[in-house]
C-alpha positions in Angstrom: -2.8 -5.7 -18.5 -5.1 -7.7 -16.3 -8.9 -7.2 -16.7 -10.3 -9.3 -13.8 -9.4 -8.4 -10.3 -10.7 -7.2 -6.9 -10.2 -3.4 -6.3 -9.8 -3.0 -2.6 -9.3 -0.1 -0.1 -9.1 -0.2 3.6 -9.5 2.5 6.3 -7.4 1.8 9.3 -6.6 3.2 12.8 -3.0 4.0 11.6 -0.2 3.0 9.2 1.4 0.0 11.0 -0.3 -3.4 10.3 1.4 -4.9 13.4 -0.1 -2.3 15.8 -3.0 -0.7 13.9 -6.4 -2.1 13.0 -8.7 -2.2 9.9 -11.9 -0.2 10.5 -13.5 -0.5 7.0 -13.1 -2.7 4.0 -14.4 -1.7 0.6 -13.9 -3.9 -2.5 -15.2 -4.2 -6.0 -15.0 -7.5 -7.9 -14.2 -6.7 -11.6 -14.6 -9.2 -14.4 -13.4 -8.3 -17.9 -13.1 -4.6 -16.9 -16.6 -4.3 -15.5 -17.5 -3.8 -11.9 -19.8 -6.7 -10.9 -20.2 -6.9 -7.1 -19.3 -4.8 -4.1 -18.1 -5.9 -0.6 -18.3 -3.2 2.0 -18.3 -3.4 5.8 -17.2 -1.7 9.0 -14.7 -3.6 11.2 -14.7 -3.2 15.0 -11.1 -2.4 16.1 -12.1 -2.9 19.7 -10.6 0.5 20.6 -11.6 4.1 20.4 -10.6 6.0 17.2 -8.2 8.9 17.5 -9.6 12.3 16.5 -7.4 12.5 13.3 -8.9 9.2 12.1 -12.4 10.4 12.7 -11.6 13.7 11.0 -10.0 12.0 8.0 -12.6 9.3 7.4 -15.8 10.6 9.0 -16.1 7.2 10.6 -17.1 7.3 14.3 -16.8 4.9 17.2 -20.6 4.6 17.3 -20.6 3.3 13.7 -17.9 0.7 14.5 -19.3 -0.5 17.9 -22.0 -2.9 16.4 -19.6 -4.2 13.7 -17.8 -7.6 14.0 -14.0 -7.8 14.4 -11.7 -8.6 11.6 -11.4 -12.2 12.7 -15.1 -12.7 11.8 -14.9 -10.7 8.6 -11.6 -11.7 6.9 -12.9 -15.1 5.7 -16.0 -13.4 4.1 -13.6 -11.0 2.3 -11.4 -13.8 1.1 -14.5 -15.7 -0.2 -15.5 -12.5 -2.1 -12.1 -12.0 -3.6 -11.6 -15.6 -4.6 -8.2 -16.1 -6.2 -8.3 -12.9 -8.2 -5.5 -10.4 -8.0 -6.1 -7.4 -5.8 -5.8 -3.8 -7.1 -5.4 -0.6 -5.2 -3.6 2.7 -4.9 -0.4 1.9 -3.0 -1.7 -1.7 -2.7 1.2 -2.9 -0.5 -0.4 -0.9 2.4 -3.8 -2.7 2.0 -2.1 -6.0 1.2 -0.1 -5.9 4.4 -3.2 -5.4 6.6 -5.2 -8.1 4.8 -2.3 -10.6 4.9 -1.8 -10.0 8.7 -5.6 -10.5 9.3 -5.6 -13.7 7.2 -2.5 -15.2 8.8 -3.8 -14.4 12.3 -6.9 -16.3 11.5 -4.9 -19.2 10.1 -5.9 -18.5 6.5 -3.7 -18.3 3.4 -3.4 -14.9 1.6 -1.1 -14.8 -1.4 -2.3 -12.7 -4.3 -0.8 -10.8 -7.2 -1.1 -7.1 -6.6 -1.8 -4.3 -9.1 -0.7 -0.9 -7.9 -2.3 2.1 -9.5 0.2 4.4 -7.7 3.0 2.7 -9.7 1.1 3.2 -12.9 0.3 6.8 -12.0 4.0 7.4 -11.7 4.5 6.1 -15.2 1.6 8.0 -16.9 1.5 11.3 -15.0 3.9 14.3 -15.1 6.8 13.9 -12.6 6.1 17.1 -10.7 2.4 16.3 -9.9 1.1 14.6 -6.8 0.3 10.9 -7.3 -2.2 10.5 -4.5 -5.4 8.8 -5.4 -7.4 12.0 -5.4 -4.7 13.8 -7.5 -4.4 11.0 -10.0 -8.2 10.8 -10.3 -8.3 14.5 -10.8 -5.6 14.4 -13.5 -7.5 11.7 -15.4 -10.9 13.3 -14.9 -12.3 10.7 -12.5 -14.7 11.8 -9.7 -14.3 10.3 -6.3 -17.6 10.5 -4.5 -16.1 10.5 -1.0 -12.4 10.4 -0.3 -11.1 8.2 2.6 -14.1 5.9 2.5 -13.1 2.4 1.5 -15.9 1.6 -1.1 -15.5 4.9 -2.9 -11.7 4.8 -3.0 -11.8 1.1 -4.3 -14.2 2.2 -7.0 -11.9 5.2 -7.8 -8.8 2.9 -8.0 -10.7 0.6 -10.4 -11.8 3.5 -12.6 -8.3 5.0 -12.5 -6.8 1.6 -13.6 -9.3 1.3 -16.4 -8.5 4.8 -17.6 -4.7 4.3 -17.5 -5.1 1.0 -19.4 -6.5 3.1 -22.2 -3.6 5.5 -22.1 -0.9 3.0 -22.7 
């Protein structure tokens, strides 16, 4: 199993990368299994958030208003990530938003993905929820604040490291 990667999580305005926008990026660069650096920022979606997004994430329009748009941030994230694989819970979701942002800026984004959801399906009982919070609960990992990008990225990293030990 891979030991160096960037664990990433996004908060977004919705589920469709063609229509919805990134509002927060949280990432942890991991080298040889150890968290070394954190990337965290709000992203201005240039639209008001819907009530359910505010309720889920706790992020408000006033927090996003002073933030830069994704076109100014995506290059910084890609520099942070380097050529490392990206890891996350249901990583295809985050990957699709990051890929779209990079391509829209004329940047290349091709990475190997490591999906902790797929691993949870392998290591957890079939009848249990495999959400990030449920998987972390099953393996005794505390999430400091769900649906906030940095904390979910850290949780995905810790979940992966724990499941590596289970195999």
